[in-house]
Backbone bond lengths (Angstrom), bond angles and torsions (degrees), N, CA, C in turn:
res aa  C-N    CA-C-N  psi(-1)  N-CA   C-N-CA  omega(-1)  CA-C   N-CA-C  phi
1 M - - - 1.472 - - 1.528 110.03 -
2 I 1.325 115.75 136.37 1.463 121.00 179.74 1.532 109.28 -83.27
3 K 1.314 116.34 119.78 1.468 121.44 177.06 1.526 112.40 -119.06
4 H 1.341 115.83 -36.82 1.463 121.00 -175.03 1.522 109.01 -119.41
5 I 1.337 116.59 119.05 1.464 122.47 -179.22 1.524 109.77 -107.92
6 G 1.305 115.70 132.97 1.463 121.62 173.72 1.516 109.06 -110.44
7 V 1.329 117.10 130.54 1.466 122.16 178.49 1.519 107.94 -111.47
8 V 1.319 116.40 127.40 1.466 121.10 -179.64 1.516 108.65 -102.22
9 G 1.329 115.35 109.73 1.457 121.22 -177.52 1.516 110.89 110.16
10 A 1.343 116.07 125.67 1.467 120.28 -177.14 1.517 111.63 -112.87
11 G 1.331 116.32 33.03 1.456 120.32 174.37 1.511 110.60 -77.15
12 Q 1.315 116.12 -161.59 1.465 120.63 -176.72 1.529 111.87 -58.74
13 M 1.335 117.04 -45.18 1.459 120.34 -178.79 1.529 111.26 -72.91
14 G 1.331 116.95 -46.59 1.459 120.61 -179.31 1.512 112.67 -59.43
15 A 1.339 115.81 -43.16 1.465 120.22 179.30 1.528 110.71 -62.84
16 G 1.339 116.41 -41.98 1.460 120.08 179.64 1.520 112.41 -66.00
17 I 1.339 116.65 -40.72 1.466 120.56 178.30 1.526 110.05 -63.83
18 A 1.332 115.54 -43.97 1.459 119.37 179.86 1.529 110.99 -63.11
19 L 1.327 116.84 -38.32 1.470 120.06 179.93 1.522 111.16 -62.68
20 V 1.339 117.79 -47.62 1.465 118.74 -179.17 1.525 111.13 -68.73
21 A 1.328 117.14 -29.32 1.467 119.89 176.48 1.528 110.28 -65.74
22 V 1.322 116.63 -45.74 1.465 121.71 178.57 1.529 110.19 -62.49
23 Q 1.332 115.92 -46.98 1.467 120.60 -177.71 1.532 111.88 -64.72
24 S 1.334 115.71 -23.19 1.469 120.05 -179.37 1.521 112.61 -91.64
25 G 1.321 116.93 4.13 1.460 120.79 173.77 1.513 115.41 92.42
26 F 1.342 118.06 8.33 1.456 120.35 177.76 1.531 110.61 -84.00
27 E 1.320 116.39 140.32 1.457 119.86 167.38 1.519 105.70 -65.27
28 T 1.329 117.00 130.00 1.464 119.80 -170.06 1.518 111.85 -132.76
29 S 1.325 115.51 133.21 1.467 122.24 175.05 1.519 108.95 -124.94
30 I 1.332 116.15 143.16 1.467 121.30 178.07 1.524 109.34 -120.74
31 F 1.337 115.85 126.07 1.457 120.69 173.22 1.522 108.75 -95.26
32 E 1.331 115.68 123.85 1.462 121.50 176.80 1.525 108.75 -154.33
33 P 1.349 117.93 109.40 1.464 120.02 -177.82 1.526 113.98 -73.95
34 S 1.327 117.00 -22.21 1.467 120.42 -178.47 1.522 110.28 -79.05
35 K 1.329 116.21 120.17 1.464 120.59 -179.85 1.526 110.61 -63.95
36 Q 1.329 116.23 -38.06 1.466 120.61 -179.88 1.528 110.89 -63.07
37 A 1.347 116.28 -44.96 1.464 120.18 178.71 1.520 110.79 -65.83
38 Q 1.333 116.15 -37.42 1.464 120.10 178.16 1.518 111.27 -61.69
39 E 1.321 116.16 -47.01 1.465 120.28 -178.27 1.528 111.19 -63.55
40 K 1.334 115.75 -38.57 1.467 120.17 178.74 1.524 110.30 -63.52
41 T 1.332 116.68 -41.27 1.457 120.48 -179.26 1.522 111.34 -71.60
42 K 1.328 116.97 -37.27 1.470 119.86 176.06 1.529 110.47 -61.25
43 A 1.328 116.39 -40.77 1.466 120.48 178.06 1.526 110.56 -64.84
44 Y 1.320 115.93 -37.06 1.478 121.88 177.44 1.522 110.22 -61.74
45 F 1.332 117.07 -43.90 1.462 120.80 179.84 1.519 111.15 -68.20
46 Q 1.321 117.37 -38.41 1.464 120.27 178.89 1.526 110.67 -64.23
47 K 1.336 116.02 -35.33 1.458 121.23 178.88 1.529 110.67 -68.44
48 K 1.325 115.92 -39.31 1.466 120.62 -179.45 1.534 112.14 -77.26
49 L 1.326 116.64 -24.66 1.454 123.77 176.80 1.537 114.55 52.69
50 P 1.345 117.56 51.99 1.470 117.86 173.55 1.519 109.43 -69.10
51 P 1.341 118.39 157.01 1.464 120.73 -177.72 1.527 113.33 -63.19
52 H 1.322 116.99 -27.03 1.459 120.78 178.69 1.518 109.20 -126.06
53 Q 1.304 115.98 153.45 1.459 121.24 -179.68 1.535 109.20 -110.77
54 P 1.332 117.02 149.15 1.462 118.59 175.76 1.521 110.54 -75.62
55 L 1.305 116.19 164.36 1.454 121.94 174.30 1.518 108.17 -92.66
56 F 1.314 117.40 124.99 1.457 121.63 178.07 1.525 109.36 -93.34
57 V 1.334 116.68 130.04 1.462 121.04 -179.13 1.526 109.73 -129.34
58 T 1.314 116.16 151.63 1.461 121.08 -179.80 1.527 112.92 -113.89
59 Q 1.343 116.42 -2.05 1.462 121.41 176.33 1.527 108.37 -116.47
60 L 1.323 115.77 130.02 1.462 120.38 -176.20 1.531 112.04 -60.72
61 D 1.332 117.02 -35.77 1.466 118.86 -177.96 1.525 113.31 -69.44
62 A 1.340 117.02 -7.73 1.466 120.33 174.37 1.531 110.68 -70.22
63 L 1.343 116.60 -10.52 1.466 121.06 178.27 1.526 112.16 -96.69
64 S 1.313 116.34 11.00 1.473 120.01 -172.61 1.526 114.16 -65.44
65 N 1.331 118.14 -20.11 1.472 120.49 -179.81 1.529 113.06 -95.56
66 C 1.338 117.68 2.76 1.465 120.65 -177.67 1.530 110.72 -71.99
67 D 1.318 115.56 146.72 1.468 121.45 177.07 1.520 111.49 -86.05
68 L 1.326 115.68 -28.94 1.461 121.94 179.78 1.518 108.22 -138.54
69 L 1.330 116.56 125.59 1.462 122.06 177.39 1.521 108.02 -111.36
70 I 1.325 116.48 122.32 1.468 121.10 -178.62 1.518 108.93 -111.11
71 E 1.306 115.66 117.95 1.469 121.83 179.04 1.519 109.92 -83.68
72 A 1.340 116.68 129.28 1.465 121.67 178.82 1.525 109.58 -138.99
73 I 1.337 115.68 57.55 1.459 121.27 179.55 1.526 108.64 -105.73
74 P 1.357 118.84 174.10 1.468 120.31 -177.68 1.528 114.01 -54.05
75 E 1.330 114.50 153.16 1.471 122.43 -174.01 1.537 110.69 -78.33
76 Q 1.341 114.36 69.20 1.464 121.28 178.47 1.520 108.38 -130.30
77 E 1.310 116.17 119.26 1.460 121.37 -171.87 1.526 112.91 -57.22
78 A 1.326 117.58 -46.56 1.469 120.65 -176.89 1.526 110.99 -62.02
79 L 1.334 116.83 -40.17 1.470 121.11 178.56 1.526 110.93 -63.41
80 K 1.323 115.60 -43.19 1.459 119.71 -177.57 1.532 111.32 -68.69
81 I 1.320 117.42 -40.33 1.464 120.24 178.16 1.521 110.42 -61.55
82 K 1.321 116.33 -45.31 1.474 120.83 178.53 1.522 110.65 -60.30
83 L 1.335 116.65 -42.68 1.465 120.30 -179.87 1.521 111.16 -65.17
84 F 1.327 117.94 -42.23 1.464 119.92 -179.86 1.522 111.62 -64.44
85 Q 1.309 117.29 -33.80 1.469 120.22 174.77 1.523 109.99 -63.89
86 E 1.342 116.39 -41.12 1.466 120.85 179.57 1.523 111.07 -69.22
87 L 1.325 117.07 -43.11 1.465 120.48 178.87 1.515 110.81 -62.68
88 D 1.313 116.51 -39.24 1.461 121.40 179.40 1.523 111.48 -61.32
89 S 1.330 115.73 -32.32 1.471 119.97 -177.47 1.528 112.69 -79.19
90 I 1.340 117.08 -22.60 1.477 119.09 -176.82 1.524 113.32 -107.80
91 A 1.331 118.07 -20.53 1.469 120.68 -175.86 1.522 111.13 -74.83
92 K 1.326 116.52 150.35 1.460 119.42 174.31 1.534 108.37 -67.95
93 P 1.322 118.49 152.76 1.475 122.06 -171.86 1.520 114.98 -55.67
94 E 1.336 116.35 -32.17 1.463 118.93 -176.94 1.532 113.05 -89.19
95 A 1.325 117.94 -2.56 1.468 121.26 -177.86 1.529 111.05 -68.21
96 I 1.313 115.42 146.81 1.470 122.03 176.33 1.525 108.42 -97.96
97 L 1.327 116.35 135.88 1.457 122.44 176.30 1.526 108.11 -108.27
98 A 1.323 116.63 121.41 1.466 121.14 -179.23 1.516 110.44 -121.21
99 S 1.315 115.66 145.30 1.464 120.72 177.45 1.516 110.06 -112.25
100 N 1.316 115.84 136.90 1.461 121.73 174.59 1.532 110.80 -87.14
101 T 1.319 117.27 14.18 1.462 119.86 -179.79 1.525 111.28 -54.88
102 S 1.326 114.85 146.38 1.461 120.12 178.61 1.522 111.67 -103.49
103 S 1.344 117.72 2.89 1.466 117.98 -176.32 1.527 114.93 -161.53
104 I 1.330 118.58 -22.52 1.467 121.64 -172.24 1.523 110.99 -78.08
105 S 1.331 116.57 144.72 1.461 122.65 -176.29 1.525 112.90 -59.97
106 I 1.315 115.97 121.12 1.460 121.91 176.01 1.528 109.70 -67.85
107 T 1.316 116.63 -37.73 1.465 121.21 179.12 1.523 110.51 -59.09
108 K 1.327 116.60 -40.25 1.467 121.18 -179.77 1.525 111.01 -69.56
109 L 1.327 117.26 -41.19 1.470 120.46 177.16 1.521 110.07 -63.91
110 A 1.333 116.59 -42.20 1.464 121.07 -178.69 1.520 111.40 -63.95
111 A 1.331 115.98 -34.50 1.468 120.31 -177.76 1.527 112.14 -66.75
112 A 1.331 116.60 -16.24 1.464 120.59 178.13 1.528 111.77 -82.14
113 T 1.337 117.46 -2.15 1.462 122.00 -177.50 1.529 111.33 -114.17
114 K 1.336 115.28 166.96 1.470 120.68 177.81 1.523 112.23 -85.59
115 N 1.338 115.74 -14.91 1.465 120.51 -179.03 1.532 109.77 -126.74
116 P 1.330 117.77 67.32 1.471 120.20 -175.43 1.525 114.00 -62.09
117 E 1.319 116.51 -21.41 1.468 119.18 179.13 1.530 111.55 -69.21
118 R 1.340 117.34 -15.01 1.467 121.85 -178.78 1.532 112.20 -101.49
119 V 1.339 116.87 17.85 1.466 122.12 -178.63 1.524 109.81 -117.46
120 M 1.343 116.15 136.73 1.466 119.81 174.31 1.519 110.25 -158.80
121 G 1.309 115.46 171.41 1.458 120.65 178.99 1.515 111.38 -92.86
122 M 1.329 115.08 139.77 1.469 122.28 177.87 1.525 105.92 -136.06
123 H 1.330 115.92 82.58 1.456 122.23 -171.41 1.524 111.62 -90.60
124 F 1.337 115.29 102.66 1.459 121.97 176.24 1.530 108.89 -80.51
125 M 1.328 115.74 153.59 1.458 121.49 176.90 1.530 109.29 -97.00
126 N 1.312 115.54 156.76 1.467 122.09 -176.07 1.539 110.65 -105.59
127 P 1.359 119.02 130.79 1.466 128.06 -0.23 1.527 111.75 -80.70
128 V 1.306 116.07 135.96 1.472 121.92 -171.85 1.534 113.58 -57.02
129 P 1.344 119.51 -45.04 1.475 117.99 -177.18 1.525 113.36 -64.84
130 V 1.332 117.60 -21.50 1.468 121.69 -174.88 1.528 111.81 -97.08
131 M 1.329 116.54 -43.08 1.461 120.86 -173.18 1.524 111.02 -77.71
132 K 1.326 115.75 133.00 1.470 120.91 -172.37 1.528 114.20 -83.79
133 L 1.328 117.05 -15.20 1.466 119.52 -171.27 1.526 113.48 -90.13
134 V 1.325 115.67 140.20 1.462 123.12 163.65 1.524 106.74 -127.75
135 E 1.313 115.16 120.75 1.458 121.26 179.47 1.526 108.25 -88.44
136 L 1.313 117.65 122.40 1.458 122.52 -179.96 1.523 109.08 -99.15
137 I 1.337 116.39 132.51 1.455 120.95 -178.20 1.520 109.29 -126.92
138 R 1.314 115.33 121.02 1.462 121.01 178.09 1.519 109.09 -92.57
139 G 1.342 116.07 127.24 1.447 119.67 170.78 1.517 109.01 -75.91
140 L 1.319 115.93 173.15 1.460 120.24 -179.97 1.525 111.49 -58.55
141 Q 1.363 116.37 -31.51 1.458 120.90 -174.18 1.530 113.55 -98.19
142 T 1.330 118.59 -7.69 1.468 121.35 -173.80 1.530 111.47 -59.71
143 S 1.332 116.14 129.54 1.467 120.22 -179.38 1.527 110.96 -81.86
144 D 1.329 115.84 159.12 1.461 121.07 175.53 1.530 110.81 -60.24
145 K 1.335 115.84 -39.40 1.465 120.48 -179.16 1.525 110.82 -60.58
146 T 1.329 116.43 -43.48 1.467 120.64 178.53 1.516 110.34 -64.05
147 Y 1.314 116.82 -47.10 1.461 121.42 -179.12 1.530 111.19 -57.74
148 H 1.315 117.38 -48.53 1.461 120.41 -176.58 1.532 111.73 -68.08
149 A 1.335 117.59 -34.11 1.470 120.62 177.91 1.526 110.78 -66.53
150 V 1.323 117.08 -41.88 1.463 120.90 -179.89 1.528 110.38 -70.92
151 K 1.302 117.33 -39.59 1.469 120.90 177.55 1.528 110.52 -61.20
152 A 1.329 116.88 -43.84 1.468 121.18 179.26 1.526 110.74 -63.98
153 T 1.326 116.60 -37.20 1.462 120.72 178.42 1.515 111.03 -65.34
154 A 1.330 117.47 -44.76 1.463 121.31 178.26 1.527 110.89 -61.77
155 E 1.318 116.35 -40.01 1.465 120.11 179.96 1.527 111.66 -68.84
156 K 1.326 116.25 -33.80 1.470 119.39 175.53 1.535 110.36 -66.46
157 M 1.331 116.30 -26.40 1.466 121.38 175.70 1.526 111.41 -80.28
158 D 1.341 116.45 6.98 1.468 123.45 179.89 1.532 111.29 66.31
159 K 1.338 115.80 35.70 1.459 121.26 177.65 1.528 109.96 -105.65
160 T 1.314 115.60 151.74 1.456 122.52 170.51 1.524 107.34 -95.16
161 T 1.318 117.60 136.19 1.457 120.26 -177.36 1.528 111.72 -111.82
162 T 1.336 114.37 148.27 1.456 121.96 167.01 1.524 105.82 -125.88
163 T 1.315 117.33 159.81 1.463 120.99 -177.43 1.517 110.23 -122.69
164 S 1.328 115.43 129.35 1.458 121.52 -177.72 1.520 110.97 -118.90
165 K 1.326 115.81 151.62 1.454 120.59 167.37 1.522 108.93 -69.43
166 D 1.315 115.63 161.01 1.467 121.29 -178.04 1.532 109.88 -84.56
167 I 1.333 114.76 72.17 1.462 122.76 179.03 1.525 107.11 -123.51
168 P 1.363 119.13 136.37 1.470 121.65 -174.23 1.528 113.89 -45.13
169 G 1.332 115.20 128.66 1.461 121.34 -179.96 1.512 113.46 92.32
170 F 1.366 116.63 -19.63 1.459 121.93 -178.40 1.541 109.55 53.50
171 I 1.322 118.66 -143.52 1.465 118.89 -178.78 1.531 110.91 -85.08
172 A 1.331 115.50 -55.57 1.465 120.59 -170.64 1.523 111.98 -60.10
173 N 1.316 116.92 -55.00 1.461 119.17 -174.81 1.518 113.50 -77.81
174 R 1.319 117.54 -22.24 1.472 120.76 173.85 1.533 109.37 -57.44
175 I 1.334 116.29 -35.68 1.461 121.67 -178.46 1.530 111.36 -96.25
176 L 1.336 116.14 -39.38 1.465 120.95 -172.74 1.526 113.86 -73.36
177 M 1.338 117.50 -45.11 1.467 119.07 -172.72 1.530 114.14 -64.72
178 P 1.348 119.14 -40.42 1.473 117.28 174.73 1.535 112.23 -60.70
179 M 1.343 117.26 -34.25 1.458 119.88 177.96 1.527 110.91 -66.36
180 I 1.335 116.72 -44.67 1.461 120.38 177.92 1.528 110.33 -61.92
181 N 1.321 116.48 -43.49 1.467 120.72 179.35 1.526 110.62 -61.08
182 E 1.335 116.39 -41.24 1.465 120.69 179.38 1.518 111.12 -67.02
183 A 1.341 117.58 -33.71 1.466 120.74 176.27 1.523 110.49 -63.50
184 F 1.332 116.61 -37.97 1.468 119.86 176.54 1.529 111.28 -68.23
185 H 1.332 117.24 -37.38 1.468 119.99 175.13 1.527 110.41 -61.09
186 A 1.332 115.97 -42.68 1.469 120.45 179.29 1.528 110.48 -62.10
187 L 1.335 115.97 -41.41 1.464 120.59 178.84 1.528 110.59 -66.95
188 Q 1.324 116.17 -42.42 1.467 121.35 -179.12 1.532 111.23 -62.96
189 E 1.332 116.08 -38.43 1.467 120.92 -177.93 1.520 113.03 -80.13
190 G 1.344 117.27 -5.42 1.448 120.80 -179.38 1.514 113.72 75.50
191 L 1.338 116.81 22.43 1.456 120.64 179.19 1.520 110.99 -58.65
192 A 1.328 116.29 -40.38 1.463 122.19 179.99 1.523 108.32 -164.03
193 S 1.315 116.15 169.44 1.467 120.02 176.37 1.524 109.46 -72.27
194 A 1.325 115.77 162.29 1.467 120.40 177.49 1.523 110.19 -58.39
195 E 1.335 116.05 -41.15 1.466 120.14 -179.58 1.530 111.47 -63.22
196 D 1.339 116.70 -41.14 1.460 119.46 -178.11 1.526 112.12 -73.21
197 I 1.329 117.05 -34.03 1.465 119.95 175.41 1.525 109.80 -61.24
198 D 1.336 115.60 -47.63 1.468 119.48 -179.25 1.528 112.27 -66.55
199 T 1.335 116.90 -42.62 1.465 120.34 -179.54 1.527 111.22 -62.98
200 T 1.329 116.71 -37.91 1.464 120.77 179.54 1.528 111.19 -61.53
201 L 1.329 116.42 -43.50 1.474 119.35 179.81 1.522 111.45 -73.57
202 K 1.324 117.24 -34.51 1.466 119.92 178.84 1.518 111.23 -66.14
203 L 1.310 116.81 -48.84 1.461 120.23 -174.74 1.519 112.73 -91.74
204 G 1.329 117.04 -26.54 1.454 119.72 -178.57 1.512 113.56 -88.31
205 A 1.330 117.22 -27.13 1.468 120.75 179.87 1.525 111.86 -119.49
206 N 1.338 116.44 4.18 1.466 123.17 177.43 1.529 112.30 61.19
207 H 1.348 116.48 34.92 1.458 120.48 174.08 1.532 109.04 -81.27
208 P 1.326 118.51 142.68 1.473 119.73 -179.05 1.525 113.21 -67.18
209 M 1.325 117.48 -27.22 1.460 120.96 173.03 1.520 108.41 -145.79
210 G 1.324 116.00 156.10 1.451 120.14 -178.90 1.521 112.01 -72.14
211 P 1.343 118.33 162.68 1.459 121.41 -176.31 1.524 114.28 -65.32
212 L 1.327 117.52 -30.10 1.466 119.20 -179.38 1.529 110.71 -76.15
213 T 1.320 116.54 -39.34 1.470 120.14 174.67 1.525 109.95 -64.27
214 L 1.318 115.87 -42.72 1.462 119.97 178.94 1.523 110.84 -60.92
215 A 1.329 117.11 -41.90 1.470 120.69 177.62 1.519 110.82 -59.93
216 D 1.331 116.72 -40.69 1.469 120.54 177.19 1.522 111.32 -61.91
217 F 1.326 117.36 -38.04 1.464 121.19 179.93 1.528 111.17 -72.42
218 I 1.318 117.29 -37.58 1.461 120.78 177.87 1.524 110.25 -68.22
219 G 1.316 116.27 -39.71 1.472 123.05 -173.20 1.518 107.89 110.46
220 L 1.323 117.25 119.55 1.463 119.94 -175.54 1.525 111.35 -65.06
221 D 1.326 117.32 -31.49 1.468 119.92 176.29 1.524 111.15 -65.96
222 T 1.330 116.51 -37.41 1.464 120.52 177.19 1.524 110.54 -66.69
223 C 1.340 116.91 -39.48 1.468 120.49 177.77 1.527 110.37 -60.29
224 V 1.339 116.73 -44.45 1.468 120.63 178.81 1.523 110.34 -61.67
225 A 1.336 116.67 -44.75 1.470 120.78 -178.67 1.528 110.85 -61.08
226 I 1.327 116.90 -42.53 1.471 120.56 -178.86 1.528 110.43 -67.18
227 L 1.319 116.83 -44.25 1.467 120.31 179.28 1.527 110.66 -59.13
228 E 1.319 116.74 -41.57 1.460 120.31 -179.41 1.531 111.38 -66.54
229 I 1.322 116.77 -39.56 1.473 120.45 176.86 1.523 110.12 -63.24
230 M 1.340 116.31 -33.55 1.457 121.55 179.15 1.534 112.45 -82.91
231 D 1.333 116.78 3.42 1.471 122.24 -177.54 1.522 112.22 61.57
232 K 1.337 115.55 34.75 1.454 121.91 174.73 1.535 108.14 -109.64
233 K 1.313 117.48 132.81 1.457 120.85 -179.01 1.525 110.42 -76.87
234 P 1.344 118.66 119.85 1.467 120.01 178.38 1.521 111.03 -63.69
235 C 1.307 116.08 143.09 1.463 121.36 174.75 1.531 109.29 -54.70
236 A 1.323 116.29 141.88 1.468 121.10 -177.96 1.535 111.33 -58.72
237 L 1.333 116.95 -37.07 1.466 119.77 179.87 1.521 110.81 -67.53
238 L 1.321 117.59 -41.47 1.466 121.48 176.73 1.527 109.87 -59.74
239 Q 1.325 117.28 -46.01 1.462 120.92 178.91 1.520 111.19 -63.52
240 Q 1.328 116.32 -36.67 1.466 120.91 179.80 1.525 111.04 -64.84
241 Y 1.314 117.04 -41.30 1.463 120.41 177.16 1.532 110.29 -60.67
242 V 1.312 116.34 -43.12 1.467 120.19 179.06 1.517 110.55 -63.77
243 N 1.326 117.02 -42.85 1.467 121.00 178.87 1.524 111.45 -61.01
244 A 1.333 115.86 -31.32 1.470 120.66 179.62 1.518 112.64 -79.54
245 G 1.345 116.60 -8.81 1.461 120.16 -176.29 1.507 113.02 84.65
246 W 1.344 116.29 10.63 1.468 121.17 177.24 1.524 106.95 -88.56
247 L 1.320 116.66 86.78 1.461 121.30 -170.98 1.518 113.77 -97.88
248 G 1.330 116.67 -0.50 1.457 119.50 179.41 1.506 112.57 114.23
249 K 1.307 116.39 -153.57 1.465 122.53 -173.40 1.526 112.15 -57.64
250 K 1.347 116.86 -36.35 1.466 119.14 -175.49 1.524 113.19 -67.32
251 T 1.331 117.46 -21.05 1.475 119.87 177.81 1.527 111.70 -108.49
252 G 1.328 116.85 0.34 1.460 120.74 179.09 1.507 113.99 87.01
253 R 1.331 116.97 -6.51 1.466 120.19 -179.62 1.526 110.04 -152.12
254 G 1.324 115.24 130.33 1.455 122.08 172.59 1.501 106.25 -143.81
255 V 1.324 117.73 -123.81 1.464 119.92 170.10 1.519 108.34 -65.47
256 F 1.316 115.79 -38.11 1.467 122.52 178.90 1.528 109.88 -114.22
257 S 1.313 116.02 166.03 1.468 121.95 179.15 1.517 110.13 -98.17
258 Y 1.343 115.95 139.98 1.471 121.81 -178.26 1.523 111.40 -124.43
259 V 1.327 116.67 27.46 1.475 120.10 179.56 1.521 109.40 -116.95
């Protein structure tokens, strides 16, 4: 049974995962070596005012007693593989290692550990406290026991789960990222303004937000990384925004301005 959850990374996704874990009654610890990121996340928790606060730690081995470790670091394969090797060395043998990756192979991450049957994908949607979906991804080696434990944990967090094969992009991004990329092509070609592209999808397809706004919320650098993992060429305009440092809401500027 999962009682103690450790979240690795206190960025936008990590903070949101930790918040829903705390609100769902799990003992929760967050590993974040950056003092600035820690302070930002502490302020986020104070603003949300949950009845309990997570434990913030700066040493990875402080998570050694966790039953479930959820990785929420940037979408870079080499970084994640290195982290899974480190988590494997400090976690107790029965602990489950989960990745919040939105596109990287779970099978490959699991192969970096000594217990690949205890590794799987647990892809939360952004913003985590609001979005109801958690996409579950089984690697080639993931055991039934691991899958059912993670599914039960997501459901205790009041999330609805879907299950995907371990194929780049999984379900959500396999469909979503080409649409976002095409929205950037439309913007680049001058088909319509950014506002009109988003309004058309919101009102014409009943999407809660337009694809360009959604890309800003995801992070334009993350969109590029996912497209590349999926062997899809990012639109030149999307890549240009990333090169300029216009990464979306997290930097205050993407397709739209957030300052």
